[in-house]
N, C-alpha and C positions, 0 to 999 in steps of 0.2 A: 516623355510628354512633348518636348520640342520637336523631336523627330516626326511625330504624328502630325503636328501642326505644319511642318515644312512639306511633308508628303501631300497634305491637302492643298497647300498653296501651289504645289507643282502641277496641279490639274489645269492651271491657267497658263496661257501663252504670252500674256503681257500684263505688266503692272502699270496702272495709271494713277498717279497721285492727284488729289483734288487741287486744282491750280489756285494760286493766289493772284490778286490783281497786281500788275507790274509795279505800280507806285508803292504799294504796301510792301511788296517783296524787297524793293530797293531800300525802303526805310528800315525794315527789319534786318535785311541782309541775308535772309534765307526763308524758305518755305518748309515748315516742319513736316508737312505731309510728303513733300518731295524728298526730304532727307530720309524719312522713314521708308518710302518706296525705293529709293536708291539702295539703301542698306539691305532691304529685303531682297531686292534683285541680286545684289552681290552674293548673299548667302544661299539663295536658291538657284541661281544661274538663269533666272527669268529676266528678259529685257524689260527695262523700265522706260516708258514713253512719257517724257515731261513736256512734250510739245503739241500733241494732237488734241488735247482737251484744253480749252482756253477760257479764262474768266474774262468776259468782255464788259462787265458792269462792276463798278466800284461800290460794293455793298457796305452797309454799316455793320459794325460788330453785332453778332446775334445775341450776345449775352444781354439778358434783361428784356428781350422781346417775347411776346406771346407766341404761341404756335402759329396762329394766323399771320402775325407780323413777320415771322421767320419765313413762312412760305412766300409772302409777298416780296420780301427782301431778296430772296433767291430767284424769284421768277425772272426768266430770261437773262440770268447772270452768266451763262456759259454758252460756248459755241464749240463745235467739233469739226475736225478735218475728216469729213465723211469718207473721202476716198482712201485715206490712209487707214483709218480705224476699221473700215469695212473688211479689211484683211484679217483682223483679229477675231478669232472665234470665241475664246474664253478670256475675259478680262477681269482682273482683280483691281478694284478701285480702292485706294487707300486714303484715309484722312486721319487727322489728329484726334478729333473728338466727335462723338455721336451724341446728340441731345434729343432732337425731335426727328431727325432724318431729313430735314428740309434740304440741306446741302447735297447729301448723297443722292436723294431722290431726283433733284434737278440734273445732277451729273448723269445719273442712270438714264434719264429721258434722252439725253444727248447720245449716249452710247447705244441705246436702243434704236435711235434714229439712224445710227451708223451701222445697223444690222449686226451688232454683237449678239452671239447666240446665248452665252451664259455670262452673267455679271455677278461677281462676288464682291462683298464689301468687308473691308478689314479696317478697324480703327484702333488707335492706341488706347483710347479711354472712352468710357460711356458715362455721361453726366446724368 
């Protein structure tokens, strides 16, 4: 079962974790999506890029927000290094939890802006 999952993941040439706002990461000490992405990269041999997708807006926690509030909260929360990511053809975006998709949708908008051909999304959990 795990072998099949890893074979599917190997279709991607880069792993990009959903970034956390710098102050929040400093307070927590780590970004769980980044840790997940790094470990996934280690086991699959795929490079993890923790720098090219950036959270530029300190958003409030999504928990307890309505779907519309979540979308508004994530709107314009991310930026991307278009020049660097434009070289990535198939990107696997990783995050810790998927609830409404607001966070990964905003990240995907940025990756599309950078001309990524194929974007996959992998999360640790679904709420």
